[in-house]
KOLNUVO-247163 format. One line per 8 residues: their letters; for each residue x, y, z of C-alpha. Coordinates in Angstrom, 1 decimal, padded with zeros to 4 digits, always signed. Example, Ala and Ser with C-alpha at 12.3 -4.5 7.8 and 13.67 -1.06 7.14 Angstrom:
REM residues 2
AS) +012.3/-004.5/+007.8; +013.7/-001.1/+007.1
END
This chain:
REM residues 477
XXXXXXXX) -003.1/+042.7/+033.2; -006.1/+043.0/+031.2; -007.6/+040.0/+029.5; -006.5/+041.3/+026.1; -003.1/+041.8/+027.3; -002.9/+038.3/+029.0; -003.9/+036.8/+025.5; -001.3/+038.8/+023.7
XXXXXXXX) +001.4/+037.5/+026.3; +000.1/+034.1/+025.9; +000.5/+034.1/+022.2; +003.8/+035.5/+022.3; +004.8/+032.7/+024.6; +003.2/+030.4/+022.1; +005.3/+031.7/+019.3; +008.4/+031.5/+021.3
XXXXXXXX) +008.0/+027.7/+022.2; +007.1/+027.0/+018.4; +010.4/+028.7/+017.6; +012.3/+026.9/+020.0; +010.6/+023.6/+019.0; +011.9/+024.3/+015.4; +015.3/+025.0/+016.5; +015.3/+021.7/+018.5
XXXXXXXX) +014.3/+019.9/+015.4; +017.0/+021.3/+013.1; +019.5/+020.7/+015.9; +018.6/+017.0/+015.8; +018.5/+016.9/+012.1; +022.2/+017.8/+011.8; +022.8/+014.3/+013.2; +023.3/+011.2/+011.1
XXXXXXXX) +020.1/+010.8/+008.9; +017.7/+007.8/+009.0; +018.8/+006.4/+005.8; +022.8/+006.2/+006.9; +023.2/+004.7/+010.0; +024.8/+001.7/+012.1; +022.8/-001.3/+012.7; +023.1/-001.5/+016.3
XXXXXXXX) +020.6/-000.9/+019.4; +023.7/-000.6/+021.7; +023.7/+003.0/+021.4; +019.9/+003.5/+022.2; +020.2/+001.0/+024.9; +022.8/+003.3/+026.7; +020.9/+006.4/+026.4; +017.6/+004.7/+027.8
XXXXXXXX) +019.6/+003.1/+030.7; +020.8/+006.7/+031.6; +017.4/+007.9/+031.4; +016.3/+005.1/+033.9; +014.5/+002.8/+031.1; +011.5/+005.0/+030.5; +010.5/+002.2/+027.9; +009.5/+000.0/+030.8
XXXXXXXX) +007.2/+002.4/+032.2; +004.3/+001.4/+029.6; +003.1/-001.7/+028.1; +003.7/-002.1/+024.2; +002.8/-003.0/+020.8; +005.3/-003.2/+018.3; +005.2/-003.2/+014.5; +007.3/-004.1/+011.5
XXXXXXXX) +006.8/-005.2/+008.0; +007.5/-003.7/+004.7; +004.1/-001.8/+003.9; +001.2/-000.8/+006.0; +002.8/-000.3/+009.3; +001.7/+003.3/+010.0; -001.8/+002.7/+008.8; -001.9/-000.3/+011.1
XXXXXXXX) -000.7/+001.5/+013.9; -003.0/+004.4/+013.6; -005.9/+001.8/+013.7; -004.4/+000.0/+016.9; -004.0/+003.6/+018.5; -007.8/+004.3/+017.6; -008.9/+000.9/+019.0; -007.1/+001.5/+022.3
XXXXXXXX) -008.1/+004.9/+022.8; -011.7/+003.7/+022.2; -011.0/+001.3/+024.9; -010.3/+004.3/+027.3; -006.6/+003.6/+027.5; -004.0/+006.3/+027.2; -001.8/+005.9/+024.3; +001.4/+006.9/+022.9
XXXXXXXX) +002.2/+006.2/+019.1; +005.7/+006.5/+017.5; +005.7/+006.3/+013.8; +007.7/+007.3/+010.7; +008.6/+009.1/+008.6; +006.6/+012.3/+009.2; +004.5/+014.2/+006.5; +004.5/+017.7/+007.6
XXXXXXXX) +005.8/+018.1/+011.1; +008.2/+015.9/+012.9; +006.2/+016.1/+016.0; +003.7/+013.9/+014.2; +005.9/+010.9/+015.0; +005.4/+011.2/+018.6; +001.6/+011.2/+019.2; -000.1/+010.9/+022.6
XXXXXXXX) -003.8/+010.3/+022.9; -003.8/+010.4/+019.0; -002.6/+013.9/+018.8; +001.0/+015.0/+017.8; +003.2/+016.0/+020.8; +002.8/+019.6/+021.7; +005.4/+022.1/+021.1; +005.7/+022.5/+024.7
XXXXXXXX) +006.0/+019.1/+025.5; +008.5/+018.6/+022.8; +010.8/+021.4/+024.1; +010.4/+019.9/+027.7; +011.1/+016.3/+026.5; +014.4/+017.4/+024.9; +015.4/+019.8/+027.6; +015.1/+016.8/+029.9
XXXXXXXX) +017.1/+014.2/+027.8; +019.6/+016.6/+026.2; +022.2/+016.1/+028.9; +022.0/+012.6/+028.7; +022.2/+012.8/+024.9; +025.6/+014.8/+025.3; +026.8/+012.2/+027.6; +026.3/+009.5/+025.1
XXXXXXXX) +027.6/+011.7/+022.3; +031.0/+012.2/+024.2; +031.3/+008.4/+025.4; +030.6/+007.5/+021.7; +033.2/+009.9/+020.3; +035.9/+008.8/+023.0; +035.4/+005.1/+021.9; +036.1/+005.7/+018.4
XXXXXXXX) +034.0/+002.9/+017.6; +031.8/+004.8/+015.2; +034.3/+007.1/+013.8; +035.3/+010.7/+015.2; +031.7/+011.9/+014.6; +029.8/+008.7/+015.8; +027.3/+010.4/+017.9; +023.8/+009.5/+018.3
XXXXXXXX) +021.7/+009.5/+015.0; +018.7/+011.4/+014.2; +016.4/+008.4/+014.6; +018.2/+007.3/+017.9; +017.4/+010.7/+019.6; +013.7/+010.7/+018.3; +013.3/+007.3/+019.8; +014.6/+008.4/+023.2
XXXXXXXX) +012.4/+011.5/+023.0; +009.5/+009.2/+022.3; +010.0/+006.9/+025.2; +010.8/+009.8/+027.6; +007.6/+011.7/+026.4; +005.6/+008.6/+026.7; +006.7/+007.9/+030.5; +006.1/+011.7/+031.2
XXXXXXXX) +002.6/+011.8/+030.0; +002.2/+009.1/+031.3; +000.7/+006.6/+028.7; -000.7/+003.1/+029.3; +000.3/+001.6/+026.1; +002.7/+002.6/+023.5; +002.2/+001.6/+019.7; +005.5/+001.6/+018.1
XXXXXXXX) +006.4/+001.4/+014.6; +010.2/+000.2/+013.8; +012.3/+002.8/+011.7; +013.8/+000.0/+009.7; +014.0/-003.7/+010.0; +013.4/-004.9/+013.5; +016.3/-006.8/+015.4; +018.6/-003.8/+015.6
XXXXXXXX) +016.0/-001.0/+015.1; +016.3/+001.6/+017.7; +012.9/+000.9/+019.0; +013.9/-002.7/+019.6; +014.9/-002.0/+023.4; +011.3/-002.4/+024.2; +010.1/-005.8/+025.2; +006.7/-005.5/+023.7
XXXXXXXX) +003.7/-008.1/+024.6; +002.5/-008.1/+021.0; +004.5/-008.0/+017.8; +002.6/-007.3/+014.6; +004.2/-008.1/+011.3; +002.7/-006.5/+008.2; +003.6/-008.3/+004.6; +007.2/-008.7/+004.1
XXXXXXXX) +008.8/-008.1/+000.7; +011.9/-006.8/-000.6; +012.9/-003.2/+000.3; +015.9/-001.3/+002.0; +018.0/-004.4/+000.6; +021.1/-002.3/+001.5; +020.6/-002.9/+005.3; +018.1/-005.8/+005.4
XXXXXXXX) +019.3/-008.4/+002.9; +018.6/-009.1/-000.6; +016.1/-012.0/-000.2; +012.8/-012.0/+001.4; +014.1/-014.8/+003.9; +016.9/-012.5/+004.9; +014.7/-009.4/+005.5; +012.3/-011.6/+007.5
XXXXXXXX) +015.0/-012.9/+009.8; +015.8/-009.1/+010.7; +012.1/-008.3/+011.2; +011.4/-011.1/+013.4; +013.8/-009.8/+015.9; +010.9/-007.8/+017.5; +009.2/-010.9/+018.5; +010.3/-011.2/+022.3
XXXXXXXX) +010.1/-014.4/+024.4; +006.5/-015.0/+025.6; +005.0/-012.4/+023.4; +002.1/-012.9/+020.8; +002.9/-012.6/+017.2; +000.3/-011.3/+015.0; +001.2/-012.3/+011.2; -000.1/-010.9/+008.1
XXXXXXXX) -000.4/-013.1/+005.2; +003.1/-013.6/+004.2; +004.8/-015.5/+001.4; +006.0/-019.0/+002.2; +009.6/-018.0/+002.2; +009.0/-015.1/+005.0; +006.4/-017.2/+006.8; +008.9/-020.1/+007.6
XXXXXXXX) +011.6/-017.6/+008.9; +009.3/-015.9/+011.3; +007.8/-019.2/+012.4; +011.2/-020.6/+013.1; +012.0/-017.5/+015.1; +008.8/-017.4/+017.0; +009.1/-021.1/+018.1; +012.8/-020.4/+019.2
XXXXXXXX) +011.8/-017.7/+021.4; +008.6/-019.3/+022.9; +006.1/-016.8/+021.4; +002.6/-017.6/+020.6; +001.7/-016.9/+017.0; -001.5/-016.0/+015.3; -001.4/-016.0/+011.4; -003.7/-014.5/+008.8
XXXXXXXX) -005.0/-017.2/+006.4; -003.1/-017.4/+003.2; -004.5/-015.5/+000.3; -004.9/-018.5/-001.8; -007.8/-019.6/+000.5; -011.1/-018.2/-000.6; -014.9/-018.8/-000.7; -016.2/-021.5/+001.6
XXXXXXXX) -012.9/-022.7/+002.5; -012.1/-019.3/+004.0; -014.7/-020.0/+006.5; -013.6/-023.3/+007.4; -009.8/-022.5/+007.7; -008.7/-021.4/+011.1; -006.9/-018.3/+011.5; -007.2/-014.5/+011.2
XXXXXXXX) -009.2/-013.3/+007.9; -011.0/-010.8/+006.0; -014.2/-012.9/+005.3; -016.1/-010.4/+003.4; -015.5/-006.6/+001.9; -017.5/-004.4/-000.3; -016.6/-000.9/-001.6; -018.6/+001.8/+000.0
XXXXXXXX) -018.9/+005.5/-000.3; -015.7/+006.9/+001.3; -014.1/+003.7/+002.0; -015.2/+000.2/+002.5; -017.5/-002.3/+004.6; -015.6/-005.5/+006.0; -016.0/-008.6/+008.2; -013.2/-009.6/+010.1
XXXXXXXX) -012.5/-012.7/+011.8; -010.1/-012.0/+014.7; -008.7/-013.9/+017.6; -011.9/-013.7/+019.7; -014.8/-013.0/+017.6; -016.2/-012.3/+014.1; -016.9/-008.4/+013.6; -019.5/-008.1/+010.9
XXXXXXXX) -020.2/-005.1/+008.5; -017.7/-002.6/+009.9; -017.3/+000.6/+007.9; -013.5/+001.3/+007.4; -013.1/+004.9/+005.7; -009.9/+004.2/+004.0; -009.7/+002.6/+000.3; -008.1/-000.4/-000.8
XXXXXXXX) -008.1/-004.2/-000.1; -004.6/-003.7/+001.8; -006.5/-001.4/+004.4; -009.0/-004.3/+005.1; -006.1/-006.3/+006.1; -004.6/-003.8/+008.1; -007.7/-003.4/+009.9; -007.8/-007.1/+010.7
XXXXXXXX) -004.2/-006.9/+012.0; -005.2/-004.1/+014.2; -008.1/-005.9/+015.8; -006.1/-009.2/+016.5; -003.2/-007.0/+018.1; -005.5/-005.4/+020.3; -007.4/-008.7/+021.1; -003.9/-010.2/+021.8
XXXXXXXX) -002.9/-007.2/+024.1; -005.9/-007.9/+026.1; -005.5/-011.7/+026.4; -007.0/-012.9/+023.3; -010.6/-011.9/+024.3; -013.1/-010.3/+021.9; -013.5/-006.6/+021.7; -017.1/-005.1/+022.1
XXXXXXXX) -018.5/-004.5/+018.6; -019.3/-000.9/+019.2; -015.7/-000.3/+020.2; -014.4/-001.5/+016.7; -017.1/+000.4/+014.9; -016.5/+003.6/+016.6; -012.7/+003.4/+016.3; -012.5/+002.6/+012.8
XXXXXXXX) -015.4/+005.1/+012.0; -012.9/+007.8/+012.6; -009.6/+006.3/+011.5; -007.3/+008.3/+009.1; -004.3/+007.5/+007.2; -002.8/+010.9/+005.6; -001.0/+010.3/+002.5; -002.4/+006.9/+001.8
XXXXXXXX) -004.6/+007.1/-001.2; -005.8/+010.3/+000.2; -008.0/+012.8/-001.8; -006.3/+016.4/-001.9; -008.3/+017.8/-004.7; -011.3/+017.4/-006.9; -012.1/+018.3/-010.6; -009.7/+017.1/-011.5
XXXXXXXX) -009.5/+014.4/-008.8; -005.9/+014.3/-007.3; -004.7/+011.5/-005.0; -001.5/+011.2/-003.0; -000.1/+007.9/-001.9; +003.1/+007.1/-000.1; +003.8/+004.2/-002.1; +007.5/+003.7/-002.4
XXXXXXXX) +008.5/+000.1/-003.3; +006.8/-002.3/-005.8; +004.7/-004.1/-003.2; +003.2/-000.7/-002.3; +002.7/+000.4/-006.0; +000.9/-003.0/-006.6; -001.6/-002.3/-003.7; -002.2/+001.4/-004.9
XXXXXXXX) -002.9/+000.0/-008.5; -005.2/-002.4/-007.1; -007.1/+000.2/-005.2; -007.2/+002.6/-008.2; -008.9/-000.1/-010.0; -011.3/-001.1/-007.3; -012.4/+002.4/-005.9; -012.2/+004.9/-008.6
XXXXXXXX) -013.8/+004.8/-012.1; -011.0/+007.1/-013.8; -011.5/+007.5/-017.8; -008.0/+008.9/-017.8; -005.3/+008.9/-015.1; -002.0/+010.6/-015.2; +000.9/+010.0/-012.5; +003.3/+012.2/-010.8
XXXXXXXX) +006.4/+010.3/-009.8; +009.3/+011.0/-007.8; +011.3/+008.4/-006.1; +014.4/+008.0/-003.8; +017.7/+006.6/-005.9; +018.2/+003.6/-003.6; +014.6/+002.2/-004.6; +013.7/-000.4/-007.1
XXXXXXXX) +012.7/+002.2/-009.4; +012.1/-000.2/-012.5; +009.9/-002.6/-010.2; +007.7/+000.1/-009.1; +007.3/+001.7/-012.7; +006.4/-001.8/-013.9; +003.5/-002.0/-011.4; +002.4/+001.4/-012.3
XXXXXXXX) +002.5/+001.2/-016.2; -000.9/-000.6/-016.9; -003.1/+001.9/-015.0; -001.7/+005.3/-016.0; -002.2/+006.8/-019.4; +000.9/+009.0/-018.9; +003.4/+009.8/-016.4; +005.2/+013.0/-015.1
XXXXXXXX) +008.5/+012.7/-013.5; +009.7/+014.8/-010.9; +011.3/+014.9/-007.7; +011.0/+016.0/-004.1; +013.3/+018.3/-001.9; +015.1/+015.2/-000.5; +018.8/+015.0/-001.3; +018.1/+011.1/-001.7
XXXXXXXX) +015.7/+011.8/-004.6; +016.7/+010.3/-008.1; +018.3/+012.4/-010.7; +015.5/+013.7/-013.0; +017.2/+012.5/-016.2; +018.0/+009.1/-014.7; +014.5/+008.7/-013.5; +013.0/+009.9/-017.0
XXXXXXXX) +015.2/+007.4/-018.9; +013.9/+004.6/-016.9; +010.4/+005.8/-017.0; +010.7/+005.8/-021.1; +012.1/+002.5/-020.9; +009.0/+001.2/-019.2; +006.2/+003.5/-020.5; +007.6/+004.5/-024.1
XXXXXXXX) +008.9/+007.9/-025.1; +005.6/+009.6/-025.9; +003.8/+008.8/-022.5; +006.8/+010.5/-020.4; +006.9/+014.0/-019.3; +009.6/+015.8/-017.3; +008.9/+018.6/-014.6; +011.7/+020.0/-012.6
XXXXXXXX) +009.3/+021.6/-010.1; +006.7/+019.4/-008.2; +004.2/+022.2/-008.6; +004.5/+022.2/-012.4; +004.5/+018.5/-012.5; +001.1/+018.6/-010.8; +000.0/+021.3/-013.1; +000.9/+019.4/-016.1
XXXXXXXX) -000.5/+016.2/-014.9; -003.8/+017.8/-014.5; -003.9/+019.2/-018.1; -002.9/+016.0/-019.4; -005.6/+014.0/-017.5; -008.4/+016.6/-018.5; -007.1/+016.9/-022.2; -008.9/+013.8/-023.3
XXXXXXXX) -011.2/+012.6/-020.6; -014.7/+013.1/-021.9; -016.6/+012.3/-018.6; -017.1/+014.5/-015.6; -016.5/+014.0/-012.0; -014.1/+011.3/-011.5; -013.3/+011.1/-015.3; -009.9/+012.7/-015.2
XXXXXXXX) -007.5/+011.7/-012.3; -004.0/+012.4/-011.2; -001.9/+010.3/-008.7; +001.1/+011.6/-007.0; +003.0/+008.9/-005.5; +006.7/+007.4/-005.2; +008.0/+008.5/-001.7; +006.8/+009.7/+001.6
XXXXXXXX) +008.6/+012.9/+001.1; +006.9/+013.6/-002.2; +003.5/+012.6/-000.7; +004.2/+015.3/+002.0; +004.9/+017.9/-000.3; +002.1/+017.2/-002.5; -000.2/+017.6/+000.6; +001.4/+020.8/+001.6
XXXXX) +000.9/+022.1/-002.1; -002.7/+021.5/-001.7; -002.9/+023.0/+001.8; -003.7/+019.5/+003.7; -003.2/+019.6/+007.4
END
């Protein structure tokens, strides 16, 4: 066969694999979705037992919290790879392609590996499905859920690669999350706030109790700054299981007192072109003047958690300064205060709860000099919509409410009514199509902005699905 013929044959083969990968995704997607599930890990424990416990073939760092998990996971992954360790990373949800959720060596799992992994585990998935239906415990259609199957696929793919260490983000909560069949050496808890109250509880203390469940006996727990309510619960859990705890200095400790107070700390930070420069005090060292190409104070604290997690993973030793610098220099966090267009500037952010909106507002005020800023907002119906809108109101001149393609999106008229309650009638606009919402927001932003460059701005936020669809409209990879 000629070289041209071989290339054509390979392209045809690649197209067939991609098509099969899409078929598998849609097959899994027909299962119970991520937002409607039974809070138990017994089902996942059964499938991994049948698979030979692939989660025991690698070491693990496990993350939970309300916001910042994915960004922190990506930073941890980058640090580990810079240390020449082979990594697996499991995060959720995805922005463009489900295979983003299962990354090996920093890259989404290939279509070929995705197909191979599914073909390997599918018979066992079918067996567990049959057992669950026969038991009747979860109803007549109580088969493994979408997220449970993805978790099993991730563990199988990581074992097959094989990886040295997996960085695992919980899907929701911690104690009964599918990922919690792993006994991780390091547990990272980003700030805990109210979210997913239907499943996790209606107080920060209740939510902290569920999230603490990823801290295993003898592990090291790396804690972000927490409210007193959350911190007390987490510390009680850690003491009960005999875990070591490393805590970030509280946010009310500043200036010289910060230097004297023991614990993890962002000692200094300054805004820089394309991100920020930070000085971080980890477990084993102080890392000075490190460039992080992400905007916002919260990303500096995510970087701190990442450094401390990897230090803890290595036994509490300092990381080489050049490793930290190189890893962070190339880190990205798509859909997190991401610039997708200029003139006017269009930013996209995955903030979907009041705490996330608060962080977004702080970042906008610090890193961008908008003369006029218009929001494009779409949100899931089960969120604290009024709380999010209240956080956004002071920084947005006007808001265009819309929705994503998700069936969970809040009804447009209901959302518009809530927005009018917060913003007032004159500042709220409605667009049924996301593309129309973005066009209208850009026109509104430019209509009265007198400056150039960053004078007019648009920010789209409210859900990860909305962020993904905005990115797609602007052709982001």
